[in-house]
TORKOL-4160 file (C-alpha; in steps of 0.2 Angstrom, whole numbers, padded with zeros to 4 digits, m for minus):
430
<pt num="1" X="0506" Y="0345" Z="0897"/>
<pt num="2" X="0516" Y="0361" Z="0892"/>
<pt num="3" X="0508" Y="0373" Z="0879"/>
<pt num="4" X="0520" Y="0381" Z="0868"/>
<pt num="5" X="0516" Y="0396" Z="0857"/>
<pt num="6" X="0523" Y="0394" Z="0840"/>
<pt num="7" X="0529" Y="0410" Z="0834"/>
<pt num="8" X="0521" Y="0419" Z="0820"/>
<pt num="9" X="0532" Y="0424" Z="0805"/>
<pt num="10" X="0535" Y="0442" Z="0806"/>
<pt num="11" X="0531" Y="0452" Z="0791"/>
<pt num="12" X="0547" Y="0460" Z="0782"/>
<pt num="13" X="0548" Y="0479" Z="0784"/>
<pt num="14" X="0546" Y="0489" Z="0771"/>
<pt num="15" X="0562" Y="0497" Z="0767"/>
<pt num="16" X="0560" Y="0517" Z="0766"/>
<pt num="17" X="0559" Y="0523" Z="0748"/>
<pt num="18" X="0553" Y="0507" Z="0740"/>
<pt num="19" X="0538" Y="0507" Z="0728"/>
<pt num="20" X="0527" Y="0493" Z="0729"/>
<pt num="21" X="0515" Y="0489" Z="0714"/>
<pt num="22" X="0498" Y="0482" Z="0712"/>
<pt num="23" X="0496" Y="0465" Z="0705"/>
<pt num="24" X="0482" Y="0465" Z="0693"/>
<pt num="25" X="0477" Y="0447" Z="0688"/>
<pt num="26" X="0477" Y="0443" Z="0670"/>
<pt num="27" X="0490" Y="0458" Z="0666"/>
<pt num="28" X="0504" Y="0452" Z="0676"/>
<pt num="29" X="0509" Y="0435" Z="0666"/>
<pt num="30" X="0499" Y="0425" Z="0679"/>
<pt num="31" X="0481" Y="0417" Z="0677"/>
<pt num="32" X="0470" Y="0413" Z="0690"/>
<pt num="33" X="0462" Y="0399" Z="0679"/>
<pt num="34" X="0471" Y="0384" Z="0680"/>
<pt num="35" X="0468" Y="0378" Z="0662"/>
<pt num="36" X="0466" Y="0393" Z="0651"/>
<pt num="37" X="0472" Y="0411" Z="0651"/>
<pt num="38" X="0460" Y="0424" Z="0658"/>
<pt num="39" X="0456" Y="0436" Z="0643"/>
<pt num="40" X="0448" Y="0452" Z="0644"/>
<pt num="41" X="0429" Y="0454" Z="0636"/>
<pt num="42" X="0421" Y="0469" Z="0629"/>
<pt num="43" X="0405" Y="0470" Z="0636"/>
<pt num="44" X="0399" Y="0483" Z="0622"/>
<pt num="45" X="0401" Y="0471" Z="0608"/>
<pt num="46" X="0389" Y="0457" Z="0603"/>
<pt num="47" X="0398" Y="0441" Z="0601"/>
<pt num="48" X="0393" Y="0427" Z="0590"/>
<pt num="49" X="0391" Y="0415" Z="0605"/>
<pt num="50" X="0378" Y="0427" Z="0612"/>
<pt num="51" X="0369" Y="0427" Z="0595"/>
<pt num="52" X="0368" Y="0409" Z="0594"/>
<pt num="53" X="0364" Y="0406" Z="0613"/>
<pt num="54" X="0349" Y="0418" Z="0611"/>
<pt num="55" X="0343" Y="0409" Z="0595"/>
<pt num="56" X="0345" Y="0393" Z="0603"/>
<pt num="57" X="0337" Y="0397" Z="0618"/>
<pt num="58" X="0322" Y="0405" Z="0610"/>
<pt num="59" X="0320" Y="0389" Z="0598"/>
<pt num="60" X="0320" Y="0378" Z="0613"/>
<pt num="61" X="0308" Y="0390" Z="0622"/>
<pt num="62" X="0296" Y="0389" Z="0607"/>
<pt num="63" X="0297" Y="0371" Z="0606"/>
<pt num="64" X="0295" Y="0366" Z="0625"/>
<pt num="65" X="0281" Y="0378" Z="0626"/>
<pt num="66" X="0271" Y="0370" Z="0611"/>
<pt num="67" X="0274" Y="0353" Z="0619"/>
<pt num="68" X="0268" Y="0359" Z="0637"/>
<pt num="69" X="0251" Y="0367" Z="0627"/>
<pt num="70" X="0249" Y="0351" Z="0618"/>
<pt num="71" X="0254" Y="0338" Z="0630"/>
<pt num="72" X="0255" Y="0344" Z="0647"/>
<pt num="73" X="0244" Y="0357" Z="0654"/>
<pt num="74" X="0229" Y="0363" Z="0647"/>
<pt num="75" X="0232" Y="0380" Z="0643"/>
<pt num="76" X="0225" Y="0392" Z="0630"/>
<pt num="77" X="0228" Y="0408" Z="0621"/>
<pt num="78" X="0242" Y="0418" Z="0613"/>
<pt num="79" X="0246" Y="0428" Z="0629"/>
<pt num="80" X="0249" Y="0413" Z="0640"/>
<pt num="81" X="0259" Y="0406" Z="0626"/>
<pt num="82" X="0270" Y="0422" Z="0626"/>
<pt num="83" X="0274" Y="0421" Z="0645"/>
<pt num="84" X="0277" Y="0404" Z="0647"/>
<pt num="85" X="0289" Y="0405" Z="0632"/>
<pt num="86" X="0298" Y="0420" Z="0638"/>
<pt num="87" X="0302" Y="0411" Z="0656"/>
<pt num="88" X="0308" Y="0396" Z="0646"/>
<pt num="89" X="0319" Y="0407" Z="0636"/>
<pt num="90" X="0326" Y="0414" Z="0650"/>
<pt num="91" X="0330" Y="0398" Z="0659"/>
<pt num="92" X="0338" Y="0390" Z="0643"/>
<pt num="93" X="0347" Y="0405" Z="0641"/>
<pt num="94" X="0356" Y="0405" Z="0659"/>
<pt num="95" X="0360" Y="0386" Z="0657"/>
<pt num="96" X="0368" Y="0390" Z="0640"/>
<pt num="97" X="0379" Y="0403" Z="0647"/>
<pt num="98" X="0383" Y="0394" Z="0662"/>
<pt num="99" X="0393" Y="0382" Z="0653"/>
<pt num="100" X="0406" Y="0393" Z="0648"/>
<pt num="101" X="0405" Y="0409" Z="0660"/>
<pt num="102" X="0406" Y="0413" Z="0678"/>
<pt num="103" X="0392" Y="0419" Z="0689"/>
<pt num="104" X="0396" Y="0437" Z="0685"/>
<pt num="105" X="0395" Y="0436" Z="0666"/>
<pt num="106" X="0379" Y="0426" Z="0669"/>
<pt num="107" X="0371" Y="0440" Z="0679"/>
<pt num="108" X="0376" Y="0453" Z="0666"/>
<pt num="109" X="0371" Y="0444" Z="0651"/>
<pt num="110" X="0353" Y="0439" Z="0659"/>
<pt num="111" X="0350" Y="0457" Z="0664"/>
<pt num="112" X="0354" Y="0463" Z="0646"/>
<pt num="113" X="0342" Y="0451" Z="0639"/>
<pt num="114" X="0328" Y="0456" Z="0651"/>
<pt num="115" X="0331" Y="0475" Z="0648"/>
<pt num="116" X="0332" Y="0472" Z="0630"/>
<pt num="117" X="0316" Y="0462" Z="0630"/>
<pt num="118" X="0306" Y="0476" Z="0641"/>
<pt num="119" X="0313" Y="0488" Z="0627"/>
<pt num="120" X="0306" Y="0477" Z="0612"/>
<pt num="121" X="0290" Y="0474" Z="0621"/>
<pt num="122" X="0287" Y="0494" Z="0622"/>
<pt num="123" X="0292" Y="0497" Z="0605"/>
<pt num="124" X="0281" Y="0484" Z="0600"/>
<pt num="125" X="0267" Y="0491" Z="0608"/>
<pt num="126" X="0269" Y="0508" Z="0601"/>
<pt num="127" X="0270" Y="0500" Z="0585"/>
<pt num="128" X="0254" Y="0491" Z="0586"/>
<pt num="129" X="0245" Y="0508" Z="0592"/>
<pt num="130" X="0253" Y="0518" Z="0577"/>
<pt num="131" X="0249" Y="0505" Z="0565"/>
<pt num="132" X="0232" Y="0500" Z="0570"/>
<pt num="133" X="0227" Y="0518" Z="0572"/>
<pt num="134" X="0234" Y="0522" Z="0554"/>
<pt num="135" X="0226" Y="0507" Z="0546"/>
<pt num="136" X="0209" Y="0510" Z="0553"/>
<pt num="137" X="0211" Y="0528" Z="0548"/>
<pt num="138" X="0218" Y="0526" Z="0531"/>
<pt num="139" X="0201" Y="0526" Z="0522"/>
<pt num="140" X="0198" Y="0544" Z="0528"/>
<pt num="141" X="0214" Y="0553" Z="0528"/>
<pt num="142" X="0221" Y="0548" Z="0512"/>
<pt num="143" X="0208" Y="0559" Z="0504"/>
<pt num="144" X="0213" Y="0577" Z="0502"/>
<pt num="145" X="0197" Y="0584" Z="0508"/>
<pt num="146" X="0199" Y="0576" Z="0524"/>
<pt num="147" X="0214" Y="0589" Z="0528"/>
<pt num="148" X="0205" Y="0605" Z="0523"/>
<pt num="149" X="0188" Y="0603" Z="0526"/>
<pt num="150" X="0176" Y="0602" Z="0540"/>
<pt num="151" X="0161" Y="0591" Z="0546"/>
<pt num="152" X="0147" Y="0603" Z="0542"/>
<pt num="153" X="0142" Y="0595" Z="0525"/>
<pt num="154" X="0145" Y="0577" Z="0530"/>
<pt num="155" X="0132" Y="0566" Z="0537"/>
<pt num="156" X="0134" Y="0548" Z="0544"/>
<pt num="157" X="0130" Y="0540" Z="0527"/>
<pt num="158" X="0140" Y="0552" Z="0516"/>
<pt num="159" X="0156" Y="0544" Z="0508"/>
<pt num="160" X="0174" Y="0548" Z="0513"/>
<pt num="161" X="0175" Y="0561" Z="0499"/>
<pt num="162" X="0164" Y="0573" Z="0508"/>
<pt num="163" X="0169" Y="0582" Z="0526"/>
<pt num="164" X="0187" Y="0583" Z="0534"/>
<pt num="165" X="0195" Y="0586" Z="0552"/>
<pt num="166" X="0203" Y="0603" Z="0547"/>
<pt num="167" X="0192" Y="0612" Z="0561"/>
<pt num="168" X="0196" Y="0600" Z="0575"/>
<pt num="169" X="0215" Y="0602" Z="0569"/>
<pt num="170" X="0214" Y="0622" Z="0570"/>
<pt num="171" X="0204" Y="0621" Z="0587"/>
<pt num="172" X="0217" Y="0610" Z="0595"/>
<pt num="173" X="0230" Y="0622" Z="0589"/>
<pt num="174" X="0222" Y="0637" Z="0595"/>
<pt num="175" X="0218" Y="0628" Z="0612"/>
<pt num="176" X="0235" Y="0621" Z="0617"/>
<pt num="177" X="0244" Y="0639" Z="0609"/>
<pt num="178" X="0233" Y="0648" Z="0622"/>
<pt num="179" X="0237" Y="0636" Z="0636"/>
<pt num="180" X="0256" Y="0637" Z="0633"/>
<pt num="181" X="0256" Y="0656" Z="0632"/>
<pt num="182" X="0250" Y="0655" Z="0649"/>
<pt num="183" X="0259" Y="0641" Z="0656"/>
<pt num="184" X="0276" Y="0642" Z="0650"/>
<pt num="185" X="0278" Y="0659" Z="0656"/>
<pt num="186" X="0271" Y="0655" Z="0675"/>
<pt num="187" X="0280" Y="0638" Z="0674"/>
<pt num="188" X="0297" Y="0643" Z="0672"/>
<pt num="189" X="0295" Y="0657" Z="0683"/>
<pt num="190" X="0289" Y="0646" Z="0696"/>
<pt num="191" X="0303" Y="0634" Z="0693"/>
<pt num="192" X="0316" Y="0647" Z="0695"/>
<pt num="193" X="0309" Y="0654" Z="0712"/>
<pt num="194" X="0309" Y="0634" Z="0717"/>
<pt num="195" X="0326" Y="0632" Z="0711"/>
<pt num="196" X="0335" Y="0647" Z="0714"/>
<pt num="197" X="0326" Y="0655" Z="0731"/>
<pt num="198" X="0325" Y="0640" Z="0743"/>
<pt num="199" X="0313" Y="0645" Z="0758"/>
<pt num="200" X="0300" Y="0637" Z="0768"/>
<pt num="201" X="0286" Y="0644" Z="0757"/>
<pt num="202" X="0296" Y="0637" Z="0742"/>
<pt num="203" X="0295" Y="0619" Z="0749"/>
<pt num="204" X="0277" Y="0622" Z="0752"/>
<pt num="205" X="0275" Y="0627" Z="0734"/>
<pt num="206" X="0284" Y="0612" Z="0730"/>
<pt num="207" X="0273" Y="0600" Z="0739"/>
<pt num="208" X="0258" Y="0609" Z="0731"/>
<pt num="209" X="0264" Y="0606" Z="0713"/>
<pt num="210" X="0270" Y="0588" Z="0716"/>
<pt num="211" X="0253" Y="0586" Z="0722"/>
<pt num="212" X="0244" Y="0593" Z="0707"/>
<pt num="213" X="0255" Y="0584" Z="0695"/>
<pt num="214" X="0242" Y="0568" Z="0698"/>
<pt num="215" X="0226" Y="0579" Z="0697"/>
<pt num="216" X="0213" Y="0571" Z="0687"/>
<pt num="217" X="0209" Y="0579" Z="0672"/>
<pt num="218" X="0191" Y="0579" Z="0673"/>
<pt num="219" X="0193" Y="0589" Z="0690"/>
<pt num="220" X="0201" Y="0602" Z="0680"/>
<pt num="221" X="0188" Y="0603" Z="0669"/>
<pt num="222" X="0174" Y="0603" Z="0683"/>
<pt num="223" X="0183" Y="0617" Z="0692"/>
<pt num="224" X="0183" Y="0629" Z="0675"/>
<pt num="225" X="0165" Y="0624" Z="0671"/>
<pt num="226" X="0159" Y="0629" Z="0689"/>
<pt num="227" X="0168" Y="0645" Z="0689"/>
<pt num="228" X="0171" Y="0652" Z="0672"/>
<pt num="229" X="0155" Y="0645" Z="0665"/>
<pt num="230" X="0142" Y="0644" Z="0679"/>
<pt num="231" X="0150" Y="0657" Z="0692"/>
<pt num="232" X="0155" Y="0672" Z="0679"/>
<pt num="233" X="0142" Y="0667" Z="0667"/>
<pt num="234" X="0153" Y="0664" Z="0650"/>
<pt num="235" X="0148" Y="0652" Z="0638"/>
<pt num="236" X="0158" Y="0637" Z="0632"/>
<pt num="237" X="0171" Y="0641" Z="0622"/>
<pt num="238" X="0190" Y="0637" Z="0616"/>
<pt num="239" X="0196" Y="0650" Z="0630"/>
<pt num="240" X="0187" Y="0640" Z="0645"/>
<pt num="241" X="0196" Y="0623" Z="0637"/>
<pt num="242" X="0212" Y="0632" Z="0637"/>
<pt num="243" X="0210" Y="0637" Z="0655"/>
<pt num="244" X="0206" Y="0619" Z="0658"/>
<pt num="245" X="0221" Y="0613" Z="0649"/>
<pt num="246" X="0233" Y="0626" Z="0658"/>
<pt num="247" X="0229" Y="0619" Z="0674"/>
<pt num="248" X="0235" Y="0602" Z="0669"/>
<pt num="249" X="0250" Y="0608" Z="0660"/>
<pt num="250" X="0256" Y="0620" Z="0673"/>
<pt num="251" X="0261" Y="0608" Z="0687"/>
<pt num="252" X="0271" Y="0597" Z="0674"/>
<pt num="253" X="0281" Y="0611" Z="0667"/>
<pt num="254" X="0285" Y="0617" Z="0684"/>
<pt num="255" X="0290" Y="0600" Z="0692"/>
<pt num="256" X="0300" Y="0596" Z="0677"/>
<pt num="257" X="0309" Y="0612" Z="0674"/>
<pt num="258" X="0313" Y="0612" Z="0693"/>
<pt num="259" X="0322" Y="0596" Z="0692"/>
<pt num="260" X="0333" Y="0603" Z="0676"/>
<pt num="261" X="0335" Y="0619" Z="0684"/>
<pt num="262" X="0343" Y="0612" Z="0699"/>
<pt num="263" X="0355" Y="0601" Z="0688"/>
<pt num="264" X="0365" Y="0616" Z="0683"/>
<pt num="265" X="0382" Y="0616" Z="0691"/>
<pt num="266" X="0384" Y="0629" Z="0706"/>
<pt num="267" X="0403" Y="0632" Z="0700"/>
<pt num="268" X="0394" Y="0641" Z="0683"/>
<pt num="269" X="0383" Y="0651" Z="0695"/>
<pt num="270" X="0396" Y="0656" Z="0708"/>
<pt num="271" X="0408" Y="0661" Z="0693"/>
<pt num="272" X="0395" Y="0672" Z="0686"/>
<pt num="273" X="0393" Y="0680" Z="0704"/>
<pt num="274" X="0412" Y="0682" Z="0707"/>
<pt num="275" X="0411" Y="0694" Z="0692"/>
<pt num="276" X="0400" Y="0705" Z="0700"/>
<pt num="277" X="0384" Y="0699" Z="0691"/>
<pt num="278" X="0367" Y="0701" Z="0699"/>
<pt num="279" X="0359" Y="0685" Z="0703"/>
<pt num="280" X="0343" Y="0689" Z="0691"/>
<pt num="281" X="0357" Y="0692" Z="0677"/>
<pt num="282" X="0366" Y="0675" Z="0681"/>
<pt num="283" X="0349" Y="0667" Z="0680"/>
<pt num="284" X="0344" Y="0675" Z="0663"/>
<pt num="285" X="0362" Y="0673" Z="0656"/>
<pt num="286" X="0369" Y="0659" Z="0663"/>
<pt num="287" X="0356" Y="0646" Z="0672"/>
<pt num="288" X="0342" Y="0647" Z="0657"/>
<pt num="289" X="0355" Y="0645" Z="0642"/>
<pt num="290" X="0363" Y="0630" Z="0651"/>
<pt num="291" X="0347" Y="0623" Z="0655"/>
<pt num="292" X="0338" Y="0626" Z="0639"/>
<pt num="293" X="0338" Y="0608" Z="0631"/>
<pt num="294" X="0330" Y="0601" Z="0647"/>
<pt num="295" X="0318" Y="0616" Z="0648"/>
<pt num="296" X="0312" Y="0612" Z="0630"/>
<pt num="297" X="0310" Y="0594" Z="0636"/>
<pt num="298" X="0299" Y="0601" Z="0651"/>
<pt num="299" X="0288" Y="0610" Z="0639"/>
<pt num="300" X="0286" Y="0595" Z="0627"/>
<pt num="301" X="0279" Y="0585" Z="0642"/>
<pt num="302" X="0267" Y="0597" Z="0646"/>
<pt num="303" X="0261" Y="0599" Z="0629"/>
<pt num="304" X="0259" Y="0580" Z="0626"/>
<pt num="305" X="0249" Y="0579" Z="0643"/>
<pt num="306" X="0237" Y="0593" Z="0637"/>
<pt num="307" X="0235" Y="0590" Z="0619"/>
<pt num="308" X="0228" Y="0573" Z="0620"/>
<pt num="309" X="0216" Y="0577" Z="0634"/>
<pt num="310" X="0196" Y="0574" Z="0631"/>
<pt num="311" X="0187" Y="0578" Z="0648"/>
<pt num="312" X="0191" Y="0596" Z="0650"/>
<pt num="313" X="0186" Y="0600" Z="0632"/>
<pt num="314" X="0170" Y="0589" Z="0634"/>
<pt num="315" X="0165" Y="0599" Z="0648"/>
<pt num="316" X="0171" Y="0616" Z="0643"/>
<pt num="317" X="0172" Y="0618" Z="0625"/>
<pt num="318" X="0157" Y="0609" Z="0616"/>
<pt num="319" X="0156" Y="0601" Z="0601"/>
<pt num="320" X="0154" Y="0607" Z="0583"/>
<pt num="321" X="0157" Y="0603" Z="0565"/>
<pt num="322" X="0160" Y="0620" Z="0559"/>
<pt num="323" X="0176" Y="0632" Z="0558"/>
<pt num="324" X="0177" Y="0643" Z="0573"/>
<pt num="325" X="0192" Y="0653" Z="0573"/>
<pt num="326" X="0187" Y="0664" Z="0588"/>
<pt num="327" X="0192" Y="0656" Z="0605"/>
<pt num="328" X="0180" Y="0667" Z="0615"/>
<pt num="329" X="0164" Y="0664" Z="0608"/>
<pt num="330" X="0155" Y="0648" Z="0603"/>
<pt num="331" X="0159" Y="0630" Z="0605"/>
<pt num="332" X="0176" Y="0624" Z="0598"/>
<pt num="333" X="0180" Y="0604" Z="0595"/>
<pt num="334" X="0196" Y="0598" Z="0597"/>
<pt num="335" X="0205" Y="0583" Z="0589"/>
<pt num="336" X="0203" Y="0570" Z="0605"/>
<pt num="337" X="0185" Y="0574" Z="0607"/>
<pt num="338" X="0181" Y="0574" Z="0588"/>
<pt num="339" X="0189" Y="0556" Z="0590"/>
<pt num="340" X="0179" Y="0552" Z="0604"/>
<pt num="341" X="0163" Y="0557" Z="0597"/>
<pt num="342" X="0165" Y="0549" Z="0582"/>
<pt num="343" X="0169" Y="0531" Z="0586"/>
<pt num="344" X="0155" Y="0530" Z="0596"/>
<pt num="345" X="0144" Y="0532" Z="0580"/>
<pt num="346" X="0137" Y="0513" Z="0573"/>
<pt num="347" X="0141" Y="0519" Z="0555"/>
<pt num="348" X="0158" Y="0513" Z="0548"/>
<pt num="349" X="0161" Y="0529" Z="0539"/>
<pt num="350" X="0161" Y="0540" Z="0556"/>
<pt num="351" X="0171" Y="0527" Z="0565"/>
<pt num="352" X="0184" Y="0528" Z="0551"/>
<pt num="353" X="0184" Y="0547" Z="0553"/>
<pt num="354" X="0187" Y="0546" Z="0571"/>
<pt num="355" X="0201" Y="0535" Z="0568"/>
<pt num="356" X="0208" Y="0547" Z="0554"/>
<pt num="357" X="0206" Y="0561" Z="0567"/>
<pt num="358" X="0217" Y="0551" Z="0580"/>
<pt num="359" X="0231" Y="0549" Z="0566"/>
<pt num="360" X="0230" Y="0567" Z="0562"/>
<pt num="361" X="0233" Y="0571" Z="0581"/>
<pt num="362" X="0248" Y="0559" Z="0581"/>
<pt num="363" X="0255" Y="0569" Z="0565"/>
<pt num="364" X="0252" Y="0586" Z="0575"/>
<pt num="365" X="0261" Y="0580" Z="0591"/>
<pt num="366" X="0276" Y="0573" Z="0581"/>
<pt num="367" X="0277" Y="0591" Z="0571"/>
<pt num="368" X="0276" Y="0599" Z="0588"/>
<pt num="369" X="0291" Y="0589" Z="0595"/>
<pt num="370" X="0302" Y="0591" Z="0580"/>
<pt num="371" X="0299" Y="0610" Z="0582"/>
<pt num="372" X="0303" Y="0610" Z="0600"/>
<pt num="373" X="0318" Y="0600" Z="0596"/>
<pt num="374" X="0324" Y="0613" Z="0583"/>
<pt num="375" X="0321" Y="0627" Z="0595"/>
<pt num="376" X="0329" Y="0618" Z="0610"/>
<pt num="377" X="0344" Y="0617" Z="0600"/>
<pt num="378" X="0359" Y="0606" Z="0607"/>
<pt num="379" X="0365" Y="0603" Z="0625"/>
<pt num="380" X="0374" Y="0614" Z="0635"/>
<pt num="381" X="0390" Y="0620" Z="0631"/>
<pt num="382" X="0388" Y="0613" Z="0612"/>
<pt num="383" X="0386" Y="0628" Z="0600"/>
<pt num="384" X="0381" Y="0627" Z="0581"/>
<pt num="385" X="0392" Y="0636" Z="0569"/>
<pt num="386" X="0380" Y="0651" Z="0569"/>
<pt num="387" X="0380" Y="0651" Z="0587"/>
<pt num="388" X="0400" Y="0651" Z="0587"/>
<pt num="389" X="0400" Y="0665" Z="0576"/>
<pt num="390" X="0389" Y="0676" Z="0587"/>
<pt num="391" X="0400" Y="0672" Z="0603"/>
<pt num="392" X="0415" Y="0678" Z="0592"/>
<pt num="393" X="0407" Y="0695" Z="0587"/>
<pt num="394" X="0401" Y="0698" Z="0604"/>
<pt num="395" X="0418" Y="0694" Z="0612"/>
<pt num="396" X="0424" Y="0708" Z="0599"/>
<pt num="397" X="0413" Y="0721" Z="0606"/>
<pt num="398" X="0416" Y="0717" Z="0623"/>
<pt num="399" X="0435" Y="0719" Z="0620"/>
<pt num="400" X="0433" Y="0735" Z="0611"/>
<pt num="401" X="0422" Y="0741" Z="0625"/>
<pt num="402" X="0434" Y="0737" Z="0638"/>
<pt num="403" X="0447" Y="0744" Z="0628"/>
<pt num="404" X="0439" Y="0761" Z="0627"/>
<pt num="405" X="0436" Y="0762" Z="0646"/>
<pt num="406" X="0453" Y="0756" Z="0652"/>
<pt num="407" X="0465" Y="0770" Z="0654"/>
<pt num="408" X="0480" Y="0772" Z="0642"/>
<pt num="409" X="0495" Y="0763" Z="0647"/>
<pt num="410" X="0511" Y="0774" Z="0643"/>
<pt num="411" X="0527" Y="0767" Z="0638"/>
<pt num="412" X="0544" Y="0773" Z="0646"/>
<pt num="413" X="0546" Y="0789" Z="0635"/>
<pt num="414" X="0527" Y="0793" Z="0639"/>
<pt num="415" X="0521" Y="0787" Z="0623"/>
<pt num="416" X="0505" Y="0775" Z="0621"/>
<pt num="417" X="0510" Y="0758" Z="0623"/>
<pt num="418" X="0505" Y="0745" Z="0609"/>
<pt num="419" X="0488" Y="0737" Z="0611"/>
<pt num="420" X="0486" Y="0718" Z="0614"/>
<pt num="421" X="0488" Y="0709" Z="0598"/>
<pt num="422" X="0469" Y="0702" Z="0601"/>
<pt num="423" X="0462" Y="0718" Z="0601"/>
<pt num="424" X="0471" Y="0724" Z="0585"/>
<pt num="425" X="0468" Y="0709" Z="0576"/>
<pt num="426" X="0450" Y="0708" Z="0571"/>
<pt num="427" X="0451" Y="0691" Z="0566"/>
<pt num="428" X="0458" Y="0685" Z="0580"/>
<pt num="429" X="0448" Y="0674" Z="0595"/>
<pt num="430" X="0449" Y="0678" Z="0613"/>
């Protein structure tokens, strides 16, 4: 038997200078589907078919779960009903999509549904917490005296028209202000050191900072109680509580600010250094302004962690029902500690005051967040109208300074050459 090799077809050599084009399916007039043309789908738009599928899958999931609870399985409880209904909803949704779409579209739609479901659960949980707190505390904070009085004259059996939480709100503001006054400069300086001056010691500091972010708040309070109060002999005060809160806030600000500073493009710093600017002026005029919005976010995270703590205040500040504006002398109470103390009371009026204090704390955090967002401004490179006006004025001042420093350029007849138009026209932009 003779075996002969079948010659393979030779690929036609491409002629020099010939341009080949890439054929994109669906755009060259040919369709990859045998029965219908392939159309481009906009994934950013919600279609009517998607809404109908979601509604149909949800209705089928609820009906199927009700049938399973009533006829098949001995399940009880609303949580079990919700979990089973959600699993059936995802299954029915996959079946409905698979009738018309391919595997890639099915995966995309299912992932979108799961992500939106998780977002809805988080928003629902936040709404339940806020609404429940406001509902339980509305009996107290709807009275005007709740915002301007303390609890020195209010007993457990007194009505809501007597006493308030002003002393706790003032104590919270004093404690967090002292804590931020200490932690913001130290935190930003440490973050600049970690991001701009890498070294083995910087890596060690970063490791310690990352470990301290998970430090329990009770440990911070015990440390200040053992050193500031027992070792040095000082009394419990708002300043002691501020020191404990600072130990908690500082690692969060350092870690978050370090991440933000390392995101500044290196080209901006290289351009500044190429102009002859020192490294510290580059950090002050380029790195920090570029990352201002992110640094404000780091400060907000630290503030949110410190303003709601109870354990450090419990050990270091004490409890009082009176106003105390001196953070260095006498006990000073905060809103979280007042809430913790009042809700333990068996009296409904005290419990309502405790939930009212929690509502005041939420309002205070929201106001601080708005103030921080206003101070933080817009993102890097985006200037407000006032910022643009200040930038133009600074450019004109720099242009005049450079014009005075440069030597006079003479023309062909030894006469001074005219100045550039941008320097003569004060209304021009550089």
